[in-house]
C-alpha positions, -999 to +999 in steps of 0.1 A: +210+293+745+190+268+741+163+287+716+194+297+694+200+261+685+162+252+675+157+282+657+188+277+636+178+239+631+145+251+621+162+276+595+186+249+583+155+225+574+136+253+562+162+261+537+166+226+525+127+219+519+124+250+498+154+235+477+142+204+477+109+217+465+126+236+436+139+207+426+107+187+426+089+217+403+118+217+381+121+180+374+084+185+371+086+208+344+113+191+321+092+159+327+058+175+312+080+194+284+091+158+276+060+140+275+039+163+260+031+155+220+042+183+197+015+204+184-001+186+153+005+209+119-015+203+085+005+188+059-004+167+025+024+151+012+019+130-018+049+129-042+077+144-052+059+154-085+024+160-072+026+185-046-004+198-023-009+236-027-044+236-005-064+212+012-095+216+037-116+189+054-152+205+063-171+188+094-183+159+075-155+147+064-154+157+025-120+169+017-109+193-008-074+191-025-054+215-048-020+202-064+004+212-086+022+189-109+057+185-122+061+153-135+074+165-169+040+152-187+004+166-189-014+138-168-049+128-162-061+123-125-082+090-129-089+077-093-084+090-056-094+078-020-087+094+011-087+072+042-072+060+072-075+023+066-039+007+061-050-017+032-073+000+004-044+011-020-066-010-047-098+009-039-102+046-054-132+068-062-134+077-102-123+114-108-111+127-143-090+158-133-067+170-163-035+187-153-007+202-174+029+200-167+034+227-141+000+241-136-024+236-108-054+222-107-082+207-082-079+170-076-105+165-051-132+183-044-162+174-017-148+138-017-153+118+013-125+106+038-129+075+055-114+067+091-103+031+095-134+020+105-147+029+073-171+050+083-170+084+071-147+105+087-168+135+105-151+159+130-157+189+148-141+222+139-105+224+154-100+189+153-075+168+128-076+144+106-049+120+100-050+094+067-036+084+038-041+098+001-043+072-029-041+090-060-040+069-098-031+093-127-021+083-166+001+105-186-017+112-209+015+117-236+027+080-229-004+063-215+017+051-186-007+046-155+012+053-116-001+047-087+015+070-057+000+068-019+006+101+002-002+108+039-023+137+052-031+151+084-059+183+079-078+205+107-112+204+101-130+241+092 
C-alpha cells in the first residue's frame, strides 16, 4: 500500500514537470519570435516621381541605380550622393543624366557609397548597406532645380 502512494506521487509530479517544461518551451519560442529581427528587404525610395527600377552595390561600395521618372517634364540629374551620413545633403557628386518623362535611365553607374564615418562602404557579398540618396535635378523645360532625399537598402553583390 505504501508503494502505491509513492508511485502515484512520482507520477503526479512527473506530469506537472512535463507540463511545466512544455510551457517553458512555448514561452521561449514566443520570446524568440518577438525579439528576432525581421528579414532585411532591399529597397530604394527616392520620391514619388523618381522611382528606382534596378539597383545594386558591389563589394567595393560602388552603386549602380536605374530610375524611371514621371515628373511630367524631361529632367537632367545634375548631382547624386549615396551616404549614411545625416548632414550630407549639400554634398553631391556631379553627374549629367538626361531622362525624358516616363522614361528610364541609368542615374548612377559605379559611384561610391559612404558610411557614416565617411569611409567607402565596402562589404562582403550577402551583407546589406543602408543609407540615403541625395538627388539634385533640373527640369529641362522650366529650368527649376529640385533636391530630393531618398533611402536605400541594398545587398552587396
